C-alpha positions, 0 to 999 in steps of 0.5 A: 691604410688603417683608416681604410681598414677601420671604415670597412669594419664600421660599414660591416658593422652597420650592416648588422643593425640594418638587417636587424631593424628589417627583422623587427619591422617585419615582426611588428607587422606580421606579430608574434610568429616573426617575433619568435624568429627574429631572436633566433635569426639575429644571433646567427647573423652576428655569428656569420659577420664575426666569422668573416672578419 
């Protein structure tokens, strides 16, 4: 049971960096506009995942 709980937590942690990578990729294509949005959205995403577990 402990190992399953650890794997679930790791899977959730992996989802956060994946979303950040997608946001950063969009900022590279769109430019500084999305770049300004990325730092604002990234902390909100982290807070949401911290609230769930």
